[in-house]
LOGU-499169 format. One record per residue (C-alpha): x, z, y; residue in three letters. Coordinates in Angstrom, 1 decimal, decimal comma. Example, Ala and Ser with C-alpha at 12.3 -4.5 7.8 and 13.67 -1.06 7.14 Angstrom:
2
<rec x="12,3" z="7,8" y="-4,5" zator="ALA"/>
<rec x="13,7" z="7,1" y="-1,1" zator="SER"/>
! end
This chain:
225
<rec x="3,9" z="-3,9" y="89,4" zator="MET"/>
<rec x="3,1" z="-3,8" y="85,6" zator="GLY"/>
<rec x="0,2" z="-5,7" y="84,0" zator="GLU"/>
<rec x="-1,5" z="-2,5" y="83,4" zator="ASN"/>
<rec x="-1,1" z="-1,4" y="87,0" zator="ASP"/>
<rec x="-2,4" z="-4,8" y="88,2" zator="ALA"/>
<rec x="-5,5" z="-4,7" y="86,0" zator="ASN"/>
<rec x="-6,2" z="-1,0" y="87,2" zator="GLN"/>
<rec x="-6,0" z="-2,1" y="90,9" zator="ARG"/>
<rec x="-8,1" z="-5,2" y="90,3" zator="PHE"/>
<rec x="-10,8" z="-3,1" y="88,6" zator="ALA"/>
<rec x="-11,0" z="-0,6" y="91,2" zator="GLN"/>
<rec x="-11,0" z="-3,2" y="94,0" zator="GLU"/>
<rec x="-13,6" z="-5,3" y="92,2" zator="ALA"/>
<rec x="-16,0" z="-2,4" y="92,0" zator="THR"/>
<rec x="-18,7" z="-2,3" y="94,9" zator="ILE"/>
<rec x="-20,0" z="1,2" y="95,6" zator="GLU"/>
<rec x="-23,4" z="1,5" y="97,3" zator="PRO"/>
<rec x="-23,2" z="2,7" y="100,9" zator="ASP"/>
<rec x="-25,1" z="6,1" y="100,1" zator="HIS"/>
<rec x="-22,5" z="6,7" y="97,4" zator="ILE"/>
<rec x="-19,5" z="5,8" y="99,7" zator="SER"/>
<rec x="-20,8" z="8,3" y="102,4" zator="ARG"/>
<rec x="-21,1" z="11,1" y="99,7" zator="ALA"/>
<rec x="-17,5" z="10,2" y="98,7" zator="ARG"/>
<rec x="-16,2" z="10,6" y="102,3" zator="ALA"/>
<rec x="-17,8" z="14,0" y="102,5" zator="HIS"/>
<rec x="-16,5" z="14,9" y="99,2" zator="ALA"/>
<rec x="-12,8" z="14,2" y="100,3" zator="LEU"/>
<rec x="-13,4" z="16,2" y="103,3" zator="GLU"/>
<rec x="-14,5" z="19,2" y="101,3" zator="LEU"/>
<rec x="-11,6" z="18,8" y="98,8" zator="GLY"/>
<rec x="-14,2" z="18,1" y="96,1" zator="ALA"/>
<rec x="-12,3" z="15,3" y="94,4" zator="ALA"/>
<rec x="-15,0" z="12,7" y="93,3" zator="PRO"/>
<rec x="-14,8" z="10,3" y="90,4" zator="ILE"/>
<rec x="-13,5" z="6,8" y="91,3" zator="SER"/>
<rec x="-16,0" z="4,0" y="91,9" zator="PRO"/>
<rec x="-14,8" z="2,3" y="88,8" zator="ALA"/>
<rec x="-15,6" z="5,4" y="86,6" zator="VAL"/>
<rec x="-18,8" z="6,0" y="88,5" zator="GLY"/>
<rec x="-20,0" z="2,3" y="87,6" zator="ALA"/>
<rec x="-19,3" z="3,0" y="84,0" zator="GLN"/>
<rec x="-21,3" z="6,1" y="84,1" zator="CYS"/>
<rec x="-24,2" z="4,2" y="85,7" zator="ALA"/>
<rec x="-24,0" z="1,5" y="83,1" zator="VAL"/>
<rec x="-24,2" z="4,2" y="80,3" zator="ILE"/>
<rec x="-27,2" z="5,8" y="82,0" zator="ALA"/>
<rec x="-28,9" z="2,4" y="82,4" zator="ALA"/>
<rec x="-28,4" z="1,2" y="78,7" zator="SER"/>
<rec x="-29,6" z="4,7" y="77,5" zator="SER"/>
<rec x="-32,8" z="4,3" y="79,6" zator="ALA"/>
<rec x="-31,9" z="7,9" y="80,5" zator="ALA"/>
<rec x="-34,7" z="10,2" y="81,6" zator="LEU"/>
<rec x="-33,0" z="13,5" y="81,4" zator="ASN"/>
<rec x="-29,4" z="14,1" y="82,4" zator="ILE"/>
<rec x="-27,1" z="17,1" y="82,7" zator="VAL"/>
<rec x="-24,1" z="17,2" y="85,0" zator="GLU"/>
<rec x="-21,5" z="19,9" y="84,6" zator="ILE"/>
<rec x="-19,7" z="19,9" y="87,9" zator="GLY"/>
<rec x="-21,7" z="18,7" y="90,9" zator="THR"/>
<rec x="-18,9" z="18,2" y="93,4" zator="GLY"/>
<rec x="-20,3" z="16,9" y="96,6" zator="ALA"/>
<rec x="-22,9" z="14,6" y="94,6" zator="GLY"/>
<rec x="-20,9" z="11,3" y="94,0" zator="VAL"/>
<rec x="-21,2" z="11,3" y="90,1" zator="SER"/>
<rec x="-24,8" z="12,4" y="90,2" zator="GLY"/>
<rec x="-25,7" z="9,6" y="92,7" zator="LEU"/>
<rec x="-23,9" z="7,2" y="90,3" zator="TRP"/>
<rec x="-25,9" z="8,4" y="87,4" zator="LEU"/>
<rec x="-29,2" z="8,1" y="89,1" zator="LEU"/>
<rec x="-28,1" z="4,6" y="90,4" zator="HIS"/>
<rec x="-28,1" z="3,5" y="86,7" zator="GLY"/>
<rec x="-31,1" z="5,6" y="85,8" zator="ALA"/>
<rec x="-33,6" z="5,6" y="88,8" zator="PRO"/>
<rec x="-36,4" z="7,3" y="86,7" zator="ARG"/>
<rec x="-34,2" z="10,1" y="85,4" zator="ALA"/>
<rec x="-34,2" z="13,8" y="86,3" zator="ILE"/>
<rec x="-30,7" z="15,1" y="86,9" zator="LEU"/>
<rec x="-29,9" z="18,8" y="86,3" zator="THR"/>
<rec x="-26,6" z="19,5" y="87,9" zator="THR"/>
<rec x="-24,4" z="22,7" y="87,7" zator="ILE"/>
<rec x="-21,7" z="24,1" y="89,9" zator="ASP"/>
<rec x="-20,2" z="27,4" y="90,8" zator="SER"/>
<rec x="-19,5" z="26,4" y="94,4" zator="GLU"/>
<rec x="-22,5" z="26,8" y="96,6" zator="PRO"/>
<rec x="-20,7" z="24,7" y="99,3" zator="GLU"/>
<rec x="-20,5" z="21,8" y="96,9" zator="HIS"/>
<rec x="-24,1" z="22,0" y="95,9" zator="LEU"/>
<rec x="-25,0" z="22,1" y="99,6" zator="GLY"/>
<rec x="-23,2" z="19,0" y="100,2" zator="ALA"/>
<rec x="-24,6" z="17,3" y="97,1" zator="ALA"/>
<rec x="-28,4" z="18,3" y="98,3" zator="ARG"/>
<rec x="-27,6" z="16,7" y="101,6" zator="GLN"/>
<rec x="-26,1" z="13,6" y="100,1" zator="ALA"/>
<rec x="-29,3" z="13,2" y="97,8" zator="PHE"/>
<rec x="-31,5" z="13,7" y="100,7" zator="ALA"/>
<rec x="-29,5" z="11,1" y="102,7" zator="ASP"/>
<rec x="-30,0" z="8,7" y="99,8" zator="ALA"/>
<rec x="-33,7" z="9,5" y="99,8" zator="LYS"/>
<rec x="-33,6" z="10,7" y="96,2" zator="VAL"/>
<rec x="-37,0" z="12,6" y="95,6" zator="PRO"/>
<rec x="-36,5" z="16,3" y="95,4" zator="ALA"/>
<rec x="-38,5" z="16,3" y="92,0" zator="ALA"/>
<rec x="-35,6" z="14,2" y="90,6" zator="ARG"/>
<rec x="-32,8" z="16,6" y="91,1" zator="ALA"/>
<rec x="-32,3" z="20,3" y="89,9" zator="ARG"/>
<rec x="-29,5" z="22,2" y="91,3" zator="PHE"/>
<rec x="-28,2" z="25,2" y="89,5" zator="ILE"/>
<rec x="-25,6" z="27,5" y="91,1" zator="THR"/>
<rec x="-23,5" z="29,3" y="88,3" zator="GLY"/>
<rec x="-20,7" z="29,1" y="85,8" zator="ARG"/>
<rec x="-21,6" z="26,4" y="83,3" zator="ALA"/>
<rec x="-20,3" z="28,7" y="80,5" zator="ALA"/>
<rec x="-23,2" z="31,0" y="81,4" zator="ASP"/>
<rec x="-25,9" z="28,3" y="82,1" zator="VAL"/>
<rec x="-25,4" z="25,9" y="79,2" zator="LEU"/>
<rec x="-26,1" z="28,2" y="76,3" zator="PRO"/>
<rec x="-29,5" z="28,8" y="77,8" zator="ARG"/>
<rec x="-30,4" z="25,0" y="78,0" zator="MET"/>
<rec x="-32,5" z="23,3" y="75,1" zator="ASN"/>
<rec x="-30,6" z="21,4" y="72,6" zator="GLU"/>
<rec x="-31,2" z="17,7" y="71,7" zator="ALA"/>
<rec x="-33,1" z="17,4" y="75,0" zator="SER"/>
<rec x="-31,0" z="15,1" y="77,2" zator="TYR"/>
<rec x="-30,1" z="11,6" y="77,2" zator="ASP"/>
<rec x="-26,7" z="11,8" y="78,9" zator="VAL"/>
<rec x="-24,5" z="14,8" y="79,7" zator="VAL"/>
<rec x="-21,5" z="14,3" y="82,2" zator="LEU"/>
<rec x="-18,7" z="17,0" y="81,8" zator="VAL"/>
<rec x="-16,7" z="17,1" y="85,0" zator="ASP"/>
<rec x="-16,2" z="21,0" y="85,2" zator="GLY"/>
<rec x="-13,1" z="23,0" y="85,2" zator="ASP"/>
<rec x="-10,6" z="21,3" y="82,9" zator="PRO"/>
<rec x="-9,7" z="24,6" y="81,2" zator="GLU"/>
<rec x="-13,0" z="24,6" y="79,8" zator="GLY"/>
<rec x="-13,4" z="21,0" y="78,7" zator="VAL"/>
<rec x="-13,5" z="21,6" y="75,0" zator="ILE"/>
<rec x="-16,2" z="24,2" y="75,4" zator="GLU"/>
<rec x="-18,3" z="22,0" y="77,8" zator="TYR"/>
<rec x="-18,1" z="19,1" y="75,5" zator="VAL"/>
<rec x="-19,2" z="21,1" y="72,6" zator="GLU"/>
<rec x="-22,2" z="22,2" y="74,7" zator="HIS"/>
<rec x="-22,8" z="18,7" y="75,7" zator="GLY"/>
<rec x="-23,0" z="17,3" y="72,2" zator="LEU"/>
<rec x="-25,4" z="20,0" y="71,3" zator="ARG"/>
<rec x="-27,6" z="19,2" y="74,3" zator="LEU"/>
<rec x="-27,8" z="15,4" y="73,8" zator="VAL"/>
<rec x="-30,4" z="13,9" y="71,6" zator="ARG"/>
<rec x="-29,5" z="11,9" y="68,6" zator="PRO"/>
<rec x="-28,0" z="8,7" y="70,0" zator="GLY"/>
<rec x="-27,4" z="10,4" y="73,4" zator="GLY"/>
<rec x="-24,0" z="10,1" y="75,2" zator="THR"/>
<rec x="-21,6" z="12,6" y="76,6" zator="VAL"/>
<rec x="-19,3" z="11,3" y="79,4" zator="LEU"/>
<rec x="-16,0" z="13,0" y="80,1" zator="ILE"/>
<rec x="-14,1" z="11,6" y="83,3" zator="PRO"/>
<rec x="-10,5" z="12,4" y="84,2" zator="ARG"/>
<rec x="-9,7" z="12,6" y="80,6" zator="VAL"/>
<rec x="-6,3" z="11,0" y="81,0" zator="LEU"/>
<rec x="-5,2" z="14,1" y="83,2" zator="ALA"/>
<rec x="-3,4" z="11,8" y="85,6" zator="GLY"/>
<rec x="-1,3" z="10,1" y="83,1" zator="GLY"/>
<rec x="-0,1" z="13,4" y="81,5" zator="ALA"/>
<rec x="-2,2" z="12,9" y="78,3" zator="VAL"/>
<rec x="0,0" z="9,8" y="77,3" zator="SER"/>
<rec x="3,2" z="11,6" y="77,9" zator="ASP"/>
<rec x="4,4" z="13,3" y="74,7" zator="PRO"/>
<rec x="6,5" z="15,7" y="76,7" zator="VAL"/>
<rec x="3,6" z="17,3" y="78,5" zator="ARG"/>
<rec x="2,2" z="20,1" y="76,4" zator="ARG"/>
<rec x="0,5" z="22,3" y="79,1" zator="ASP"/>
<rec x="-2,9" z="23,9" y="77,9" zator="PRO"/>
<rec x="-5,0" z="21,3" y="80,0" zator="VAL"/>
<rec x="-3,1" z="18,4" y="78,8" zator="THR"/>
<rec x="-3,2" z="19,4" y="75,2" zator="THR"/>
<rec x="-7,0" z="20,1" y="75,4" zator="ALA"/>
<rec x="-7,6" z="16,7" y="76,7" zator="TYR"/>
<rec x="-5,3" z="15,1" y="74,2" zator="ARG"/>
<rec x="-6,9" z="16,8" y="71,3" zator="SER"/>
<rec x="-10,4" z="16,1" y="72,5" zator="LEU"/>
<rec x="-9,6" z="12,4" y="72,4" zator="ILE"/>
<rec x="-7,9" z="12,4" y="69,1" zator="GLN"/>
<rec x="-10,5" z="14,7" y="67,3" zator="GLU"/>
<rec x="-13,5" z="12,9" y="68,5" zator="THR"/>
<rec x="-12,0" z="9,5" y="67,6" zator="GLN"/>
<rec x="-11,8" z="10,8" y="64,1" zator="ALA"/>
<rec x="-15,2" z="12,4" y="63,9" zator="SER"/>
<rec x="-18,0" z="11,1" y="61,7" zator="PRO"/>
<rec x="-20,5" z="12,6" y="64,0" zator="ALA"/>
<rec x="-19,9" z="10,4" y="67,1" zator="VAL"/>
<rec x="-18,8" z="7,0" y="68,2" zator="ILE"/>
<rec x="-16,2" z="7,4" y="70,8" zator="GLY"/>
<rec x="-14,6" z="5,0" y="73,2" zator="ALA"/>
<rec x="-11,7" z="5,6" y="75,7" zator="LEU"/>
<rec x="-11,7" z="3,7" y="79,0" zator="SER"/>
<rec x="-8,4" z="3,8" y="80,8" zator="ILE"/>
<rec x="-9,9" z="2,4" y="84,2" zator="VAL"/>
<rec x="-9,5" z="4,7" y="87,1" zator="GLY"/>
<rec x="-8,8" z="8,2" y="85,9" zator="GLU"/>
<rec x="-10,2" z="7,6" y="82,5" zator="GLY"/>
<rec x="-13,5" z="8,1" y="80,9" zator="LEU"/>
<rec x="-14,1" z="9,3" y="77,3" zator="LEU"/>
<rec x="-17,7" z="8,2" y="75,9" zator="GLN"/>
<rec x="-19,0" z="10,0" y="73,1" zator="LEU"/>
<rec x="-22,4" z="8,8" y="71,5" zator="THR"/>
<rec x="-23,9" z="10,9" y="68,8" zator="THR"/>
<rec x="-24,7" z="9,1" y="65,6" zator="ILE"/>
<rec x="-28,3" z="8,7" y="64,5" zator="VAL"/>
<rec x="-28,6" z="9,2" y="60,6" zator="GLU"/>
<rec x="-31,0" z="7,0" y="58,8" zator="SER"/>
<rec x="-33,3" z="8,8" y="56,3" zator="ARG"/>
<rec x="-34,0" z="7,5" y="53,0" zator="PRO"/>
<rec x="-36,6" z="4,7" y="53,0" zator="GLY"/>
<rec x="-36,1" z="4,2" y="56,8" zator="GLN"/>
<rec x="-35,6" z="0,7" y="58,3" zator="THR"/>
<rec x="-32,3" z="0,5" y="60,0" zator="THR"/>
<rec x="-31,6" z="-1,6" y="63,2" zator="ALA"/>
<rec x="-30,3" z="-4,3" y="61,1" zator="ALA"/>
<rec x="-33,6" z="-4,7" y="59,2" zator="GLY"/>
<rec x="-32,3" z="-3,1" y="55,9" zator="ARG"/>
<rec x="-34,2" z="-0,3" y="54,2" zator="THR"/>
<rec x="-32,0" z="2,7" y="53,2" zator="THR"/>
<rec x="-32,0" z="3,9" y="49,5" zator="GLY"/>
<rec x="-33,8" z="6,8" y="48,2" zator="ARG"/>
! end
């Protein structure tokens, strides 16, 4: 086992998943709705917590595992979650009920994300998690960056595509889309991007808050006029 493999295994085993999320995970696996790993879920919870998130959008509900992780980090947040599979949404509803998540804190939308997202208000959310169909990842991330407030964060799990992204020989459309997404956002002046390779990978994109002339920055300096 190489050093990277050992680190991956340690990180996965070191993550302690709350019991209610573990139960949702077991149900997700029964349904064939592959959930995010505990290590990636924990990272999403940290981002939600550090953002003091109050409004979260999730593209791809699955059986509720990722949504529960987000609310674990942001217990005061309202989660809007979108999925085209009624069976998955039903499982997520049950998982949220079993976890005693108040009904007012979760909004379940049945439909294609490509149809739902254009109708949502821009710059209105603290965190957007993109875990929908891989074929639509570029479109979903573009919507996510539109929906988050300045300083908000878009999270994209599974971005390493099972190791395909790092293999230069792999050039199928999904792998190419993930690879382009990582490269272009790392070079973009509009976001601060970080790529975590733990678990299935997590791309984190935080939109930059631009200072206005005369405004005091976080470092205590006044910008020029």
